[in-house]
C-alpha positions as CSV (number, residue, x, y, z in Angstrom):
1,X,-19.3,18.6,-20.4
2,X,-18.5,22.0,-22.9
3,X,-15.1,23.2,-23.3
4,X,-15.6,26.2,-21.1
5,X,-16.3,24.1,-18.3
6,X,-13.1,21.8,-18.6
7,X,-11.2,25.3,-19.2
8,X,-12.4,26.3,-15.6
9,X,-11.9,22.6,-13.9
10,X,-8.2,22.8,-15.4
11,X,-8.1,26.5,-13.9
12,X,-9.1,25.2,-10.4
13,X,-6.8,22.4,-10.5
14,X,-3.9,24.6,-11.5
15,X,-4.4,27.1,-8.7
16,X,-4.8,24.0,-6.4
17,X,-1.5,22.7,-7.2
18,X,0.0,25.8,-6.7
19,X,-1.8,26.5,-3.5
20,X,-0.4,23.0,-2.2
21,X,3.3,24.1,-4.0
22,X,3.1,27.0,-1.3
23,X,2.3,24.9,1.9
24,X,4.8,22.4,1.0
25,X,7.5,25.0,0.0
26,X,7.5,26.3,3.4
27,X,7.2,22.7,5.0
28,X,10.4,21.8,3.0
29,X,12.0,25.0,4.1
30,X,11.1,24.2,8.3
31,X,12.4,20.3,7.3
32,X,15.4,21.1,5.8
33,X,16.3,24.0,8.4
34,X,16.0,21.2,11.0
35,X,17.8,18.4,9.2
36,X,20.4,21.1,8.5
37,X,21.0,22.4,12.4
38,X,20.7,18.6,13.5
39,X,23.5,17.5,11.0
40,X,26.0,20.5,12.0
41,X,25.3,20.2,15.5
42,X,25.6,16.1,15.9
43,X,28.9,16.7,13.7
44,X,30.6,19.8,13.7
45,X,29.4,20.7,17.3
46,X,29.2,17.5,18.9
47,X,31.5,18.5,21.8
48,X,29.4,21.6,22.5
49,X,26.4,19.7,22.5
50,X,27.6,16.8,24.7
51,X,29.1,19.9,27.1
52,X,25.2,21.4,27.2
53,X,23.9,18.0,27.8
54,X,26.0,17.4,30.9
55,X,27.3,20.8,32.3
56,X,24.0,23.4,31.1
57,X,21.2,21.2,31.2
58,X,19.4,24.7,32.0
59,X,20.3,25.7,29.0
60,X,18.6,23.4,27.2
61,X,15.3,23.3,29.0
62,X,15.1,26.9,28.3
63,X,15.3,26.3,24.3
64,X,12.6,23.7,24.6
65,X,10.0,25.6,26.6
66,X,11.4,28.5,24.0
67,X,10.3,26.3,21.2
68,X,6.7,25.9,22.7
69,X,6.1,29.5,22.8
70,X,7.5,30.0,19.7
71,X,4.8,27.6,18.3
72,X,2.3,29.0,20.1
73,X,3.1,32.5,18.7
74,X,3.9,31.3,14.8
75,X,0.1,29.9,14.9
76,X,-1.4,32.9,16.6
77,X,0.2,35.2,13.8
78,X,-0.8,32.6,11.4
79,X,-4.4,33.1,12.4
80,X,-4.1,36.8,12.5
81,X,-2.4,36.6,8.7
82,X,0.7,38.4,10.2
83,X,3.7,38.7,8.1
84,X,5.5,37.4,10.9
85,X,3.9,33.9,11.0
86,X,6.8,32.6,8.6
87,X,9.8,34.3,10.4
88,X,8.3,32.6,13.7
89,X,7.9,29.1,11.9
90,X,11.6,29.2,10.5
91,X,12.7,30.5,13.5
92,X,11.1,27.4,15.3
93,X,12.0,25.4,13.0
94,X,16.1,26.1,13.4
95,X,15.7,25.8,17.2
96,X,14.0,22.7,16.9
97,X,16.9,21.2,14.7
98,X,19.0,21.5,17.8
99,X,17.0,19.7,20.1
100,X,16.6,16.8,17.8
101,X,19.9,16.6,17.7
102,X,20.0,15.6,21.4
103,X,17.6,12.6,20.5
104,X,20.0,11.9,17.2
105,X,23.1,11.4,19.6
106,X,21.4,8.2,20.9
107,X,21.2,6.3,17.3
108,X,23.3,5.3,14.8
109,X,23.6,6.8,11.3
110,X,22.2,4.2,9.6
111,X,18.8,4.1,12.1
112,X,18.5,7.7,11.4
113,X,18.5,7.1,7.8
114,X,16.3,4.6,7.6
115,X,13.6,6.3,9.9
116,X,13.7,9.5,7.9
117,X,13.4,7.6,4.5
118,X,10.5,5.6,5.8
119,X,8.6,9.1,7.5
120,X,9.2,10.4,4.1
121,X,8.0,8.1,2.1
122,X,5.2,7.1,4.6
123,X,4.4,11.0,4.7
124,X,3.9,10.9,0.9
125,X,1.4,8.2,0.8
126,X,-0.5,9.7,3.0
127,X,-0.9,13.0,1.8
128,X,-1.2,11.3,-1.7
129,X,-4.5,9.4,-0.3
130,X,-5.7,13.0,1.6
131,X,-5.6,14.6,-1.3
132,X,-7.1,12.1,-3.9
133,X,-9.7,10.3,-1.6
134,X,-13.4,10.8,-1.8
135,X,-14.4,9.6,1.8
136,X,-14.7,12.5,4.0
137,X,-11.4,12.2,6.6
138,X,-13.2,14.5,9.4
139,X,-14.5,12.0,11.7
140,X,-11.4,10.0,11.7
141,X,-9.4,13.3,12.1
142,X,-11.2,14.1,15.2
143,X,-10.9,10.8,16.2
144,X,-7.1,11.0,15.9
145,X,-6.6,14.0,17.8
146,X,-8.6,12.6,20.8
147,X,-6.3,9.6,20.7
148,X,-3.2,11.9,20.7
149,X,-4.6,13.7,23.8
150,X,-5.0,10.0,25.5
151,X,-1.2,9.5,23.9
152,X,0.2,12.5,25.7
153,X,-1.4,11.4,28.8
154,X,-0.2,8.2,29.1
155,X,3.3,9.5,28.1
156,X,3.1,11.5,31.1
157,X,2.0,8.8,33.4
158,X,5.3,6.6,31.5
159,X,7.2,9.3,32.8
160,X,6.9,7.9,36.3
161,X,6.5,4.1,35.2
162,X,9.5,4.3,33.0
163,X,8.1,0.9,31.1
164,X,10.3,0.4,28.0
165,X,7.2,-2.2,26.5
166,X,4.8,0.7,27.1
167,X,7.1,2.8,25.1
168,X,7.4,0.9,22.5
169,X,3.9,0.5,22.0
170,X,2.9,4.2,22.3
171,X,5.4,4.8,19.2
172,X,3.8,2.2,17.2
173,X,0.1,4.2,18.4
174,X,1.9,7.2,17.3
175,X,2.8,6.2,13.9
176,X,-0.9,5.4,13.4
177,X,-2.2,8.5,14.5
178,X,0.4,10.7,12.9
179,X,0.1,9.1,9.6
180,X,-3.6,9.5,9.6
181,X,-3.4,13.0,10.3
182,X,-1.1,13.4,7.4
183,X,-4.4,12.6,5.2
184,X,-6.5,14.5,7.1
185,X,-4.8,17.4,7.0
186,X,-4.1,17.5,3.2
187,X,-7.8,16.5,2.9
188,X,-8.6,19.8,5.1
189,X,-6.3,21.9,2.6
190,X,-8.0,20.9,-0.4
191,X,-11.7,21.5,1.5
192,X,-10.7,25.0,2.4
193,X,-9.2,26.0,-0.7
194,X,-12.6,24.7,-2.2
195,X,-14.4,26.3,0.0
196,X,-13.0,29.9,-0.4
197,X,-12.8,29.6,-3.8
198,X,-8.9,29.8,-3.5
199,X,-8.9,32.8,-1.6
200,X,-6.9,31.8,1.3
201,X,-4.7,34.2,3.1
202,X,-0.6,33.5,3.7
203,X,-1.6,33.1,7.2
204,X,-3.5,30.2,6.7
205,X,-0.2,28.5,4.3
206,X,1.9,29.1,7.2
207,X,-0.6,27.5,9.8
208,X,-0.8,24.7,7.7
209,X,2.7,24.0,6.9
210,X,3.3,24.3,10.7
211,X,0.6,21.4,11.0
212,X,2.2,19.1,8.3
213,X,6.2,19.5,9.7
214,X,4.8,18.4,13.1
215,X,3.1,15.6,11.3
216,X,6.6,14.8,9.8
217,X,8.4,15.1,12.5
218,X,6.5,13.5,15.2
219,X,6.4,10.3,12.5
220,X,10.0,10.3,11.9
221,X,10.5,10.5,15.9
222,X,8.4,7.8,16.3
223,X,9.7,5.5,14.0
224,X,13.2,6.3,15.1
225,X,12.6,4.8,18.2
226,X,11.0,2.0,16.9
227,X,13.7,1.1,14.3
228,X,16.4,1.6,17.4
229,X,14.6,-0.9,19.7
230,X,14.5,-3.5,16.9
231,X,18.2,-2.9,16.1
232,X,19.5,-3.2,19.8
233,X,17.3,-6.4,19.4
């Protein structure tokens, strides 16, 4: 390999690292916003949160359905490369911090911290695997997405069954699914960058940041449920 090829490869790698940096910068903003809102709600505004839970559940439902609309809007705007995609994503992260605080009330601070640190460590490990592996993860990713739909159906069924055992098993399966999706999504980022020669719009940055944010949040929530059950036992 001549010196010119080495310089070109180094330039491509630098551009790829910069691209990952943009995506993870947006992911960090989203997680940071959610964590801040959750912390403030659970600590400083806990009485107001309890008042909403026990006296104004309609407001909570409005927020939850509003979040779904925000995710759809952010995804649609990202697909159109709209400059409003990033504000929509950040607004979703902010409102999600509020709904997360409702879940966190059921757990001790130690359990929440353990779940968060475990999720962060697993996220980093799976992201590195996704970026560095030479194996094509497309087939695995498609299988995991299909399994995710199956899990959603099982979750709806369990609303009526109210089986704690089934819920625990689904949490374990969810951890495996979202861990795999983290690797898959990170490989997708690298593949799209290489296929387009680095000419990827800002909308795609927000789209992948949203996907990775959702991967992390779901990984965290399912680890939280698992640790919560184990700590009770």
